[in-house]
C-alpha positions, 0 to 999 in steps of 0.5 A: 047526761050521755049527750054531754059526755058523748059530745064533750069534744065539741067544747074546744071545737066550737070556739075553734070553729069560730076562729075558722069561720072568721079567718076563712070566710066573708064573716070577717068583713062584719065586726058585729056578725063575727063578734056575735058568732063567736059569742054564740059558739062560746055560749054553746061551749059553756052550756056543754061544759056545765052539762059535762060538769053536772054529769061528772058530778053525778058520777056518770061516765062513758064505757064503750059508748055506754052510760055507766055510774061511777062510785063517788067518794061523797061527803056524808053518804049513808052506809048500809045501816043508814048512818052517815060517814063523815070525812073525819072517820075515813082513812087518809089515802095517798093522792089519786085522780078520780076515774075518768068520765070520758076517754075517747082516743084514736090512733095517731102515729105508729111507734114501732110495734105500738101506736101512739094514740091521741084523744080526750080524757075528762075526769072531774078536775078537768070538768071543773076547769072546763066550766070555769074557762068557758064561763070566764071566756064567754064573759070576756067575749061579750065584754070585748064586743062593747070594748073593741066596738070601734077597733078596725080589726075587731073581727081579727081580735075575736078570731084570736081570742077564740083560738086562744080559748080553744087551745086552753080547752083542748089542753085541759082535755088532752089525754096525754102530755104530747097533745097537752104540749101541742095545745100549750104551744098554740096558746103561746102563739095566741099570747104573742098575737094578742099581746102584740095586737096593737102592733103599731106601738113599739111597746106592744110588739116588744112585749109580744116578743118578750112574752114569746121568748121568755115562755119558750125558755120554760117550754124547751125545758118542759119538752126535755122533761116530756122526752125524759118521761117518755124514755122512762114510761114509753108513753105520755098517756094519762091514766093508771093502767100499765103503760100509762104515766100514773101507773103505781108501779111505774111511779114507784120505780122512777121514784126509787131509781137514780139518774146519772146526776144523783137525782131520782128519775121522778125528781128530774122529770118533775123539775123539768116539767115544772120549768114549764109552769115557771114560764107559763105561770110567770113564776120567778125568775121567768115572771118578767113577761107577764106585766108587759103583757098589759100592752095588749087590749084589756080583754086580753089581759083578762083572758091571759090572767084569768081564763087561759094562759097563766092558769095553764101553768098551775094546771100542768103542775096539778095534772102531773102531781103524782110524778112530783109526789113520786120522789122523796119530796125534793121537787115539791120543796122547789115548787113550794119555795118558788111559789112562796117567794113569787107570792111575796115578791110580786105583792111587794112590787104591786104596792108601788105601782100606779098603772091600774092594770099592772097592779092587777098583773102583779096581783096575778103573779102573787096569787099564782105563787099562792097556788104553786106554793100550796101544791108544793106542800101537798095542798092539791085541792086548795091550789085547784080551788084557788085557781078556779075562784081566782079566775072569776074575780081576777077576770072581773077586776081586769074587765072592771079596769077596762070599763074604768079605762074606757071611761077615763079616755073619754075625759076632755084632757085625755081625749085631747092628748089622744089626738097627739099621742094615743099611747100616752093617752091610754097610759095616762088613762090607766094611772090611778093618780088621775082617777078618783070619785068614780063610784058616783060616775060609774056605779055598776063598775064600782059595785062589781069591782068592789066585790072582786076587790073584797074577794081578792083581799080575802074578806068573808064570805067572798070566794077569795076568803075560802080559797085563800084560807084553805091554802093558809090552813094547809100550810098551818096544819102541815107545819110549813111555817116558812110557807105560812108566814110568807103567804100570810105577809103576801095576803096582808100586802094583797089587801093593802095594795088593793085597798090603795087602788080601790081608794084612789080610783073610786073615792075622793075628788076626781083628779083627771082635769089635771092629770099626770101625763105619761111621757112616751119615750118612743115618740121620736124619730117616727117611732110613734106617729100622731096620725090616726089615719092608719091605726087605732088604739085598742078601742079605735078611738079615732072614732070614739073620741069624736065626742070629747065631753066629760061623758061617763057611760057604762056600756051594757055589753060591758056591764053584763059580764061584770055582773055575772063574774061578780056573782061568782066572786061573791058566791064561788066559795060555796063550792067548797065550804069547809064544813060537814054540811050538805054541799060542804066540801063539794070540790073535795067530794067531786075530786075524791080527795080528803078535805081539810077540817075547818080551823077557826084559828086559821080563819081568824088569822086570815080575816085579821090579815085581810082587815089589817091590810084594808085598814092600813091601806085606807088609813094611809091613803084616806087623805092622800092624792088631793091632786094627781101630782102629789107624792105617794105617802109611801114614797114620802116615808121611804123614798128609796124602798118605794123607788126600788119597788116602783122599778120592780127591783130592777130585775128587767134592768139586771136581765138587760145588763147581764143576760141580754148584754151577754147574749148580744156579746155572744152574738157579736162574737159569733158574728166575728167567728162567722166572718173571720173564721167560718167565712175564711174556711168556707171561702178557702174551700170554695177557692180550692173547689173552684181551682179543682173545677177549672183544672178538671175543666182543662183536663176534660176539655183537652183530653176527654173532649179534644182527644176523642174529637180529634180521633173522630175527625181523623176517622171521618177524614180517613173514611172520606179519603178511603171512599175515593178509592172505591171508583167501581172501575175494573181498570182501577182495581187492576192497578191497585192489585198490580201496585200492591203486588209490586210493593209486596215484592219489594218488601220481600226482596229488600226487607225480609 
């Protein structure tokens, strides 16, 4: 076990090595070699992460290079008399992170009389997150090998996703918030590169820019929060020792002292840090970038929505939770409100979408809202549990959608459209109205996707039931009735829209022979060329569609990751069963937190919500869409509401009409100010400077140059004339003496 603790730093280093090898060596010239290299390195990182989790779960830690055993607050451990102590008999304590298992630091930069250290800090919550990220990322890497097989830039793609994964792993292991923020920003760069990977498409590069700019809003405010925290603590290091940010005395001080704006320091710091979560985890009102991130290849969607980027925002909230707890509850109230609102807001939008990936994207927004909301009401374990469980089944669903899209694009009508406009072909392939009956054509995808659907819908015994039930239980037992009600409605809608999607994709007759064809608004004035000589879509279908028959093929390289993730979607709830049995409350025990007792009432409500949503979705869409052109039943019943939801409440249009237009007006005003005033001032200063320069030139040329030159020339001329007097003849000198005597005599006689 000491090996896994000692070499924990290799977990982010291995995928980073994959990025370096592809980028800087001839390995990038081979798509197969680059793909398998990164997959192998990710498999090694996964092995190390799982070993690290096992070592941490057994209480092993490194102290001064020596392996020691920490005391874990296990469930049902026997006391000195052999009697078991249950959780109900333990006194409830304030939240505190467990002791670290690995702390490895080095001096990074001097800060006056002290030095700023960097390194890794691994405790059991970090160990659990590392295991989740490596497992899901390894599955996504493997899936990408089949999914991106024909893309000409596959090696570059693997380089980017390896760097993305390495940044997430480093962020999780960071021992301080500065290193955390540095890795956080690398993820922002990777999201930009991967969302815009198909940069030939205007939609893709605009989505990449949008994601980069929107998340930077939250990141700037987060950075201000880190500066604020540093001014108060003199450190950004995790830990409870004096000088570290979770020190009890420090937390008590910033929770009691008030800033100039009337808020405690803890509240101000917490709210600024939470802005980072709002941006990265796409919470309202900075949610608008995440659905557009679907413009990246489907494995990117899985990586962003499950393993890395959006999970990072929730983890930031969980990692800095003691600061949020330090104030009087103001910051956590804001967190709970934003999370609950986002959960319901996004769920309603998902009800009216047709793009299979965008439905899952809004589902991610909603589920992130669940995590944020429950942490806002103090349910730290429930939020982290749902973060881990959701990552597995959401990665499964996104990869499953990629398998479906991959098959749909091979159908004759869409393949024919591909040769005219590959973007329109892909969007047509992603429209659930054009699917139907795929359960018999893609059986592996159907069964694995079904497990992910049931987990997300919250059906027992799948992972999503246990994690979502714990969230609802925390809200119910804590008396947070508004949060409970909002999340319950969002849970019902989740089961409803996922049943709608599942029903239209896998059941009924196949509608792809007469599809609803996407009209590409960019296909004009050379924006979107039909030629594929210079670029491919995400699969490289200029090669893939050579065979355009109605051929349904499930690639083994794509099916294997689906099966692995499906097993976690089915069995992931076993990691934290809410029962006092051997293995029950495992995550609570691992993290040293007091577990919530199982509530049969809340579990019943949760199941009623899930089955009610499934029943409503199946009933409403049981006979819908006999053809792809048929109107949605909700659109028939409430066209105004459905249209508003389909257009995402027109938030993007509102931002375009207000913030973007205001920014454009500011830019125009600044351009006028720059040209009319600043340019005038600068040009005036330039003219004055030129005049002074010319005047200085005249003075310099006539006085300083010509004057001394004239004196020098006169001196030379005088010298030359004087030299002629020196003949060397005695008679000439006698004449000079005589002439001088005569002159002196005349002066004496007539002047003096």
